[in-house]
MARKE-462993 format. One line per 3 residues: number of its first residue (from 1); their letters; for each residue x, y, z of N, C-alpha, C. Coordinates in nm, 3 decimals. Last residue first. Layout:
% MARKE-462993
NUM = a = X:Y:Z:X:Y:Z:X:Y:Z; ... .
//
This chain:
% MARKE-462993
204 = xxx = -0.178:0.215:0.857:-0.066:0.121:0.876:-0.116:-0.023:0.886; -0.372:0.400:0.849:-0.358:0.320:0.728:-0.245:0.216:0.741; -0.349:0.531:1.091:-0.475:0.460:1.064:-0.464:0.367:0.945 .
201 = xxx = -0.101:0.650:1.059:-0.118:0.546:1.161:-0.243:0.464:1.134; -0.161:0.840:0.862:-0.064:0.734:0.834:-0.079:0.618:0.933; -0.344:1.004:1.004:-0.383:0.935:0.881:-0.291:0.817:0.852 .
198 = xxx = -0.180:1.101:1.212:-0.300:1.023:1.241:-0.345:0.943:1.121; 0.015:1.245:1.071:0.054:1.130:1.154:-0.066:1.040:1.183; -0.149:1.442:0.955:-0.069:1.353:0.871:-0.031:1.227:0.949 .
195 = xxx = -0.246:1.569:1.183:-0.340:1.503:1.091:-0.267:1.405:1.001; -0.012:1.679:1.289:-0.087:1.580:1.366:-0.183:1.502:1.277; 0.053:1.859:1.084:0.142:1.749:1.114:0.070:1.639:1.191 .
192 = xxx = -0.167:2.034:1.109:-0.143:1.961:0.985:-0.054:1.840:1.010; -0.130:2.139:1.361:-0.248:2.055:1.338:-0.233:1.975:1.209; 0.104:2.283:1.310:0.103:2.177:1.410:-0.014:2.082:1.390 .
189 = xxx = 0.022:2.473:1.116:0.120:2.369:1.082:0.119:2.253:1.181; -0.334:2.532:1.113:-0.201:2.557:1.168:-0.107:2.445:1.125; -0.547:2.482:0.948:-0.557:2.597:1.037:-0.423:2.630:1.101 .
186 = xxx = -0.689:2.305:0.682:-0.569:2.363:0.740:-0.601:2.484:0.825; -0.879:2.030:0.696:-0.894:2.175:0.683:-0.778:2.242:0.756; -0.820:1.732:0.524:-0.788:1.811:0.643:-0.803:1.960:0.613 .
183 = xxx = -0.960:1.429:0.418:-0.935:1.570:0.390:-0.921:1.649:0.520; -0.925:1.133:0.259:-0.919:1.190:0.393:-0.874:1.335:0.379; -1.142:1.079:-0.018:-1.009:1.116:0.031:-1.021:1.167:0.175 .
180 = xxx = -1.390:1.033:-0.131:-1.336:0.934:-0.038:-1.198:0.961:0.015; -1.501:1.230:-0.274:-1.455:1.114:-0.351:-1.385:1.012:-0.263; -1.562:1.418:-0.083:-1.674:1.362:-0.159:-1.633:1.242:-0.244 .
177 = xxx = -1.323:1.517:0.008:-1.392:1.416:0.090:-1.503:1.347:0.013; -1.274:1.710:-0.189:-1.187:1.592:-0.177:-1.257:1.480:-0.100; -1.481:1.890:-0.132:-1.469:1.830:-0.264:-1.385:1.705:-0.262 .
174 = xxx = -1.422:1.965:0.130:-1.544:1.889:0.105:-1.540:1.822:-0.032; -1.192:2.111:0.078:-1.185:1.993:0.165:-1.307:1.904:0.140; -1.306:2.318:-0.067:-1.212:2.228:-0.133:-1.194:2.100:-0.054 .
171 = xxx = -1.464:2.441:0.127:-1.529:2.390:0.006:-1.437:2.293:-0.069; -1.276:2.527:0.318:-1.367:2.417:0.350:-1.429:2.358:0.224; -0.942:2.595:0.248:-1.081:2.628:0.218:-1.171:2.507:0.239 .
168 = xxx = -0.686:2.505:0.285:-0.737:2.603:0.381:-0.882:2.640:0.359; -0.609:2.155:0.270:-0.642:2.280:0.204:-0.698:2.376:0.310; -0.482:1.832:0.213:-0.490:1.947:0.303:-0.512:2.075:0.224 .
165 = xxx = -0.547:1.485:0.191:-0.547:1.615:0.124:-0.561:1.725:0.228; -0.452:1.151:0.130:-0.473:1.257:0.229:-0.461:1.390:0.156; -0.538:0.819:0.029:-0.496:0.956:-0.003:-0.539:1.054:0.106 .
162 = xxx = -0.646:0.574:0.046:-0.502:0.583:0.073:-0.447:0.722:0.044; -0.904:0.590:-0.037:-0.882:0.567:0.106:-0.734:0.575:0.145; -0.878:0.614:-0.317:-0.909:0.732:-0.236:-0.883:0.713:-0.087 .
159 = xxx = -0.585:0.448:-0.447:-0.725:0.444:-0.406:-0.755:0.562:-0.315; -0.365:0.554:-0.705:-0.391:0.538:-0.562:-0.541:0.537:-0.535; -0.236:0.632:-0.939:-0.276:0.494:-0.921:-0.304:0.460:-0.775 .
156 = xxx = -0.181:0.890:-1.002:-0.087:0.822:-0.911:-0.124:0.677:-0.886; -0.390:0.952:-1.172:-0.253:0.978:-1.216:-0.152:0.902:-1.131; -0.612:0.898:-1.012:-0.585:0.815:-1.130:-0.441:0.831:-1.176 .
153 = xxx = -0.589:1.106:-0.826:-0.583:0.966:-0.782:-0.549:0.874:-0.898; -0.624:1.324:-1.000:-0.500:1.310:-0.923:-0.483:1.165:-0.879; -0.883:1.277:-1.089:-0.772:1.272:-1.185:-0.637:1.262:-1.115 .
150 = xxx = -1.030:1.313:-0.857:-1.032:1.183:-0.922:-0.915:1.169:-1.020; -0.984:1.584:-0.819:-0.932:1.487:-0.722:-0.928:1.346:-0.781; -1.118:1.692:-1.036:-0.974:1.716:-1.023:-0.912:1.618:-0.924 .
147 = xxx = -1.384:1.611:-0.992:-1.309:1.558:-1.107:-1.159:1.577:-1.089; -1.496:1.760:-0.788:-1.446:1.626:-0.758:-1.362:1.566:-0.870; -1.408:2.095:-0.764:-1.467:1.996:-0.853:-1.410:1.857:-0.820 .
144 = xxx = -1.320:2.316:-0.614:-1.352:2.189:-0.544:-1.413:2.081:-0.633; -1.024:2.279:-0.810:-1.092:2.253:-0.683:-1.205:2.355:-0.665; -1.060:2.242:-1.165:-1.013:2.315:-1.047:-1.090:2.271:-0.922 .
141 = xxx = -0.919:2.067:-1.444:-1.032:2.095:-1.356:-0.977:2.163:-1.232; -0.690:1.983:-1.577:-0.808:2.021:-1.654:-0.933:2.041:-1.572; -0.450:1.935:-1.459:-0.549:1.826:-1.454:-0.680:1.861:-1.527 .
138 = xxx = -0.316:2.167:-1.480:-0.250:2.047:-1.532:-0.346:1.929:-1.539; -0.473:2.343:-1.338:-0.480:2.347:-1.485:-0.412:2.226:-1.549; -0.395:2.302:-1.077:-0.523:2.245:-1.121:-0.531:2.242:-1.273 .
135 = xxx = -0.041:2.226:-1.086:-0.155:2.316:-1.067:-0.281:2.245:-1.114; 0.223:2.046:-0.922:0.118:2.059:-1.023:0.015:2.164:-0.984; 0.509:1.883:-0.866:0.452:2.015:-0.847:0.351:2.042:-0.958 .
132 = xxx = 0.682:1.661:-0.863:0.540:1.645:-0.831:0.477:1.778:-0.790; 0.953:1.646:-0.886:0.875:1.668:-1.009:0.724:1.661:-0.986; 1.002:1.757:-0.561:1.065:1.712:-0.684:0.983:1.747:-0.807 .
129 = xxx = 0.909:1.823:-0.309:0.815:1.764:-0.405:0.882:1.711:-0.532; 1.133:1.918:-0.163:1.033:1.831:-0.100:0.949:1.755:-0.202; 1.284:2.079:-0.333:1.349:1.968:-0.263:1.246:1.868:-0.210 .
126 = xxx = 1.080:2.265:-0.410:1.149:2.180:-0.508:1.213:2.059:-0.441; 0.972:2.440:-0.231:0.902:2.313:-0.254:0.980:2.216:-0.341; 1.111:2.673:-0.226:1.122:2.587:-0.108:1.058:2.451:-0.129 .
123 = xxx = 1.032:2.813:-0.454:1.157:2.737:-0.457:1.174:2.641:-0.339; 0.788:2.908:-0.602:0.788:2.836:-0.474:0.915:2.751:-0.463; 0.856:3.038:-0.839:0.760:3.099:-0.748:0.768:3.038:-0.608 .
120 = xxx = 1.029:2.856:-0.959:1.074:2.992:-0.931:0.986:3.057:-0.826; 0.874:2.633:-0.983:1.005:2.618:-0.918:1.069:2.753:-0.887; 0.653:2.724:-1.129:0.639:2.688:-0.987:0.773:2.680:-0.915 .
117 = xxx = 0.621:2.804:-1.392:0.721:2.872:-1.310:0.714:2.835:-1.162; 0.418:2.654:-1.509:0.548:2.662:-1.576:0.658:2.713:-1.483; 0.208:2.710:-1.332:0.261:2.574:-1.344:0.401:2.575:-1.405 .
114 = xxx = 0.163:2.978:-1.390:0.215:2.942:-1.259:0.274:2.801:-1.264; 0.062:2.931:-1.646:0.181:3.015:-1.631:0.245:2.991:-1.494; -0.167:2.771:-1.617:-0.046:2.712:-1.674:0.079:2.800:-1.663 .
111 = xxx = -0.320:2.860:-1.293:-0.317:2.833:-1.436:-0.181:2.787:-1.486; -0.433:2.707:-0.986:-0.358:2.807:-1.062:-0.354:2.765:-1.208; -0.485:2.560:-0.705:-0.569:2.622:-0.807:-0.493:2.736:-0.872 .
108 = xxx = -0.256:2.296:-0.652:-0.294:2.434:-0.626:-0.379:2.487:-0.740; -0.126:2.029:-0.532:-0.245:2.058:-0.612:-0.293:2.198:-0.573; 0.166:1.828:-0.511:0.103:1.959:-0.495:-0.019:1.967:-0.585 .
105 = xxx = 0.245:1.530:-0.328:0.220:1.600:-0.454:0.148:1.731:-0.424; 0.432:1.258:-0.190:0.368:1.389:-0.177:0.350:1.449:-0.316; 0.409:0.923:-0.079:0.436:1.014:-0.190:0.364:1.147:-0.164 .
102 = xxx = 0.505:0.844:0.261:0.445:0.813:0.131:0.489:0.912:0.026; 0.651:0.908:0.482:0.538:0.816:0.499:0.475:0.773:0.367; 0.832:1.095:0.429:0.882:0.974:0.493:0.775:0.866:0.502 .
99 = xxx = 0.681:1.301:0.336:0.767:1.234:0.239:0.825:1.105:0.296; 0.567:1.392:0.573:0.483:1.315:0.480:0.567:1.242:0.377; 0.780:1.542:0.672:0.740:1.420:0.742:0.655:1.332:0.650 .
96 = xxx = 0.771:1.749:0.487:0.890:1.665:0.495:0.859:1.534:0.567; 0.527:1.862:0.554:0.542:1.796:0.424:0.662:1.703:0.426; 0.601:1.968:0.801:0.496:1.866:0.796:0.502:1.790:0.663 .
93 = xxx = 0.784:2.158:0.718:0.831:2.047:0.802:0.729:1.934:0.802; 0.614:2.329:0.587:0.714:2.259:0.508:0.772:2.141:0.587; 0.475:2.424:0.809:0.404:2.346:0.708:0.501:2.268:0.622 .
90 = xxx = 0.678:2.566:0.940:0.612:2.452:1.005:0.539:2.364:0.907; 0.743:2.774:0.757:0.840:2.669:0.790:0.775:2.546:0.853; 0.569:2.900:0.504:0.541:2.860:0.641:0.639:2.748:0.678 .
87 = xxx = 0.696:3.154:0.282:0.683:3.013:0.323:0.650:3.001:0.472; 0.513:3.398:0.125:0.613:3.375:0.229:0.592:3.235:0.284; 0.426:3.579:-0.168:0.430:3.452:-0.096:0.545:3.448:0.005 .
84 = xxx = 0.434:3.788:-0.342:0.316:3.781:-0.254:0.318:3.660:-0.163; 0.645:3.750:-0.508:0.661:3.846:-0.400:0.544:3.847:-0.303; 0.545:3.577:-0.703:0.637:3.525:-0.603:0.650:3.620:-0.484 .
81 = xxx = 0.389:3.755:-0.859:0.328:3.638:-0.792:0.416:3.588:-0.678; 0.585:3.927:-0.952:0.479:3.979:-0.865:0.411:3.866:-0.790; 0.733:3.751:-1.115:0.795:3.819:-1.001:0.690:3.867:-0.902 .
78 = xxx = 0.543:3.682:-1.312:0.596:3.579:-1.221:0.657:3.644:-1.097; 0.507:3.930:-1.436:0.391:3.856:-1.383:0.437:3.753:-1.279; 0.765:3.984:-1.523:0.702:4.070:-1.424:0.585:4.000:-1.357 .
75 = xxx = 0.800:3.780:-1.714:0.888:3.789:-1.599:0.829:3.873:-1.487; 0.600:3.843:-1.905:0.597:3.717:-1.830:0.680:3.724:-1.703; 0.428:4.143:-1.943:0.558:4.079:-1.941:0.555:3.955:-1.851 .
72 = xxx = 0.159:4.205:-2.150:0.199:4.176:-2.012:0.329:4.096:-2.016; 0.046:4.453:-2.356:0.137:4.340:-2.350:0.184:4.322:-2.206; -0.302:4.532:-2.305:-0.161:4.570:-2.315:-0.077:4.443:-2.310 .
69 = xxx = -0.554:4.465:-2.224:-0.541:4.564:-2.330:-0.400:4.615:-2.346; -0.613:4.268:-2.049:-0.559:4.391:-1.993:-0.547:4.502:-2.098; -0.696:4.067:-2.222:-0.789:4.117:-2.121:-0.743:4.251:-2.064 .
66 = xxx = -0.464:4.023:-2.369:-0.586:4.071:-2.436:-0.681:4.133:-2.335; -0.299:3.932:-2.164:-0.263:4.053:-2.237:-0.384:4.111:-2.309; -0.431:3.694:-2.097:-0.417:3.801:-1.998:-0.388:3.934:-2.068 .
63 = xxx = -0.393:3.553:-2.337:-0.528:3.585:-2.292:-0.526:3.697:-2.188; -0.115:3.528:-2.337:-0.181:3.600:-2.447:-0.322:3.642:-2.408; -0.080:3.371:-2.113:-0.027:3.507:-2.113:-0.090:3.590:-2.225 .
60 = xxx = -0.207:3.131:-2.201:-0.254:3.204:-2.084:-0.210:3.349:-2.089; -0.045:3.056:-2.412:-0.187:3.084:-2.437:-0.245:3.167:-2.323; 0.192:3.014:-2.269:0.188:3.117:-2.373:0.044:3.156:-2.406 .
57 = xxx = 0.129:2.799:-2.110:0.159:2.927:-2.045:0.152:3.041:-2.146; -0.144:2.616:-2.266:-0.004:2.645:-2.239:0.010:2.778:-2.166; -0.421:2.588:-2.277:-0.336:2.468:-2.280:-0.192:2.496:-2.239 .
54 = xxx = -0.679:2.717:-2.090:-0.562:2.751:-2.173:-0.459:2.640:-2.163; -0.857:2.587:-1.923:-0.906:2.638:-2.051:-0.791:2.670:-2.145; -0.810:2.483:-1.668:-0.744:2.423:-1.783:-0.790:2.472:-1.918 .
51 = xxx = -0.900:2.604:-1.445:-0.970:2.481:-1.484:-0.916:2.421:-1.613; -0.756:2.835:-1.437:-0.728:2.733:-1.336:-0.792:2.599:-1.370; -0.888:2.974:-1.639:-0.750:2.930:-1.660:-0.713:2.820:-1.562 .
48 = xxx = -1.128:3.030:-1.510:-1.129:2.942:-1.628:-0.989:2.888:-1.655; -1.031:3.206:-1.320:-1.093:3.080:-1.275:-1.100:2.980:-1.390; -0.931:3.420:-1.477:-0.841:3.338:-1.397:-0.903:3.205:-1.357 .
45 = xxx = -1.198:3.449:-1.672:-1.056:3.476:-1.679:-0.974:3.377:-1.597; -1.461:3.398:-1.626:-1.414:3.384:-1.763:-1.265:3.406:-1.780; -1.493:3.446:-1.353:-1.519:3.312:-1.405:-1.466:3.292:-1.547 .
42 = xxx = -1.213:3.661:-1.264:-1.355:3.628:-1.272:-1.369:3.491:-1.337; -0.989:3.864:-1.304:-1.016:3.777:-1.189:-1.166:3.750:-1.176; -1.002:4.030:-1.540:-0.940:3.898:-1.540:-0.978:3.807:-1.423 .
39 = xxx = -1.160:4.266:-1.544:-1.092:4.224:-1.665:-1.044:4.078:-1.661; -1.264:4.294:-1.286:-1.354:4.298:-1.402:-1.288:4.239:-1.525; -1.031:4.287:-1.130:-1.135:4.184:-1.114:-1.223:4.178:-1.238 .
36 = xxx = -0.910:4.519:-1.222:-0.842:4.391:-1.239:-0.942:4.276:-1.225; -1.099:4.706:-1.133:-1.080:4.687:-1.276:-1.007:4.557:-1.306; -1.069:4.682:-0.855:-1.198:4.658:-0.918:-1.185:4.631:-1.067 .
33 = xxx = -0.797:4.753:-0.817:-0.844:4.618:-0.788:-0.976:4.587:-0.858; -0.694:4.958:-1.101:-0.717:4.932:-0.960:-0.777:4.793:-0.943; -0.435:4.960:-1.347:-0.574:4.929:-1.311:-0.587:4.905:-1.161 .
30 = xxx = -0.176:4.981:-1.422:-0.248:5.106:-1.398:-0.392:5.085:-1.356; -0.006:4.764:-1.455:-0.114:4.787:-1.554:-0.181:4.924:-1.542; 0.188:4.777:-1.252:0.226:4.739:-1.388:0.121:4.781:-1.490 .
27 = xxx = 0.048:4.850:-1.022:0.164:4.929:-1.064:0.200:4.902:-1.210; -0.137:4.641:-1.014:-0.185:4.779:-1.034:-0.071:4.868:-1.081; 0.029:4.431:-0.954:-0.031:4.436:-1.087:-0.090:4.572:-1.117 .
24 = xxx = 0.091:4.497:-0.690:0.196:4.487:-0.790:0.143:4.497:-0.931; -0.162:4.475:-0.577:-0.094:4.605:-0.576:0.018:4.608:-0.679; -0.207:4.202:-0.609:-0.291:4.296:-0.683:-0.227:4.435:-0.687 .
21 = xxx = -0.009:4.101:-0.432:-0.006:4.069:-0.575:-0.087:4.170:-0.656; -0.098:4.207:-0.192:0.036:4.242:-0.242:0.044:4.215:-0.391; -0.342:4.076:-0.171:-0.341:4.222:-0.183:-0.206:4.271:-0.235 .
18 = xxx = -0.277:3.813:-0.127:-0.335:3.849:-0.256:-0.332:3.998:-0.279; -0.038:3.664:0.021:-0.106:3.792:0.038:-0.153:3.841:-0.098; 0.001:3.358:0.153:-0.019:3.422:0.023:-0.100:3.548:0.045 .
15 = xxx = 0.216:3.171:0.320:0.128:3.283:0.346:0.118:3.359:0.213; 0.234:2.831:0.212:0.280:2.969:0.207:0.172:3.063:0.258; 0.098:2.604:0.259:0.244:2.595:0.262:0.308:2.733:0.260 .
12 = xxx = -0.151:2.743:0.288:-0.124:2.615:0.355:0.027:2.599:0.370; -0.172:2.969:0.136:-0.232:2.971:0.270:-0.233:2.836:0.338; -0.120:2.785:-0.155:-0.146:2.916:-0.097:-0.224:2.904:0.033 .
9 = xxx = -0.121:2.488:-0.193:-0.003:2.572:-0.176:-0.035:2.700:-0.099; -0.240:2.163:-0.087:-0.261:2.293:-0.147:-0.137:2.378:-0.121; -0.119:1.833:-0.122:-0.118:1.959:-0.049:-0.155:2.077:-0.140 .
6 = xxx = -0.157:1.494:-0.061:-0.185:1.601:-0.157:-0.196:1.733:-0.080; -0.003:1.196:-0.030:-0.033:1.317:0.046:-0.040:1.434:-0.052; -0.066:0.856:-0.049:-0.047:0.978:-0.126:-0.092:1.097:-0.042 .
3 = xxx = 0.083:0.540:0.025:0.002:0.655:0.066:0.037:0.777:-0.019; 0.061:0.215:-0.093:0.134:0.342:-0.102:0.040:0.457:-0.067; 0.084:-0.120:0.000:0.000:0.000:0.000:0.088:0.125:0.000 .
//
């Protein structure tokens, strides 16, 4: 039996300050938060990208540029994303423990441009996750859609009862639980570690 530990990224492994990111994009585009929401952060923009509507990072960036009405620089977009993130050392320690108990993988609601640059955006994860850094767009569905969890399980050849998932949003936890995954609502690194240990002990 092989255990699979699935982790969200933002506000689980990193403190993600969305306001910092939006402020950075305001500086680049000249648009305030309301206009950024209207142009891209909506069901037809970022949320669609997270669900895999754009096949490549280049397609994504072209769509963002069209929405913004200007050429958006890839390097600036990535830099601004990374500057909004600060690692949680305790959460990374919990992931390290999970690597001793089974396979770890990342599942973050993000589009293909973030997927392309995850190793730059989240460098602390490279040692822990290796080649198992994925966004929802890689699976063609976004959390909390049960389909994305089913595709993760299928990709790793793991039964739902042998999988653990941690996320800071209850709706995503419920999505994972709906397919039989043991799902943990993240509130602190200590509680995450305890949940990992409890899950592994129950499956021993």
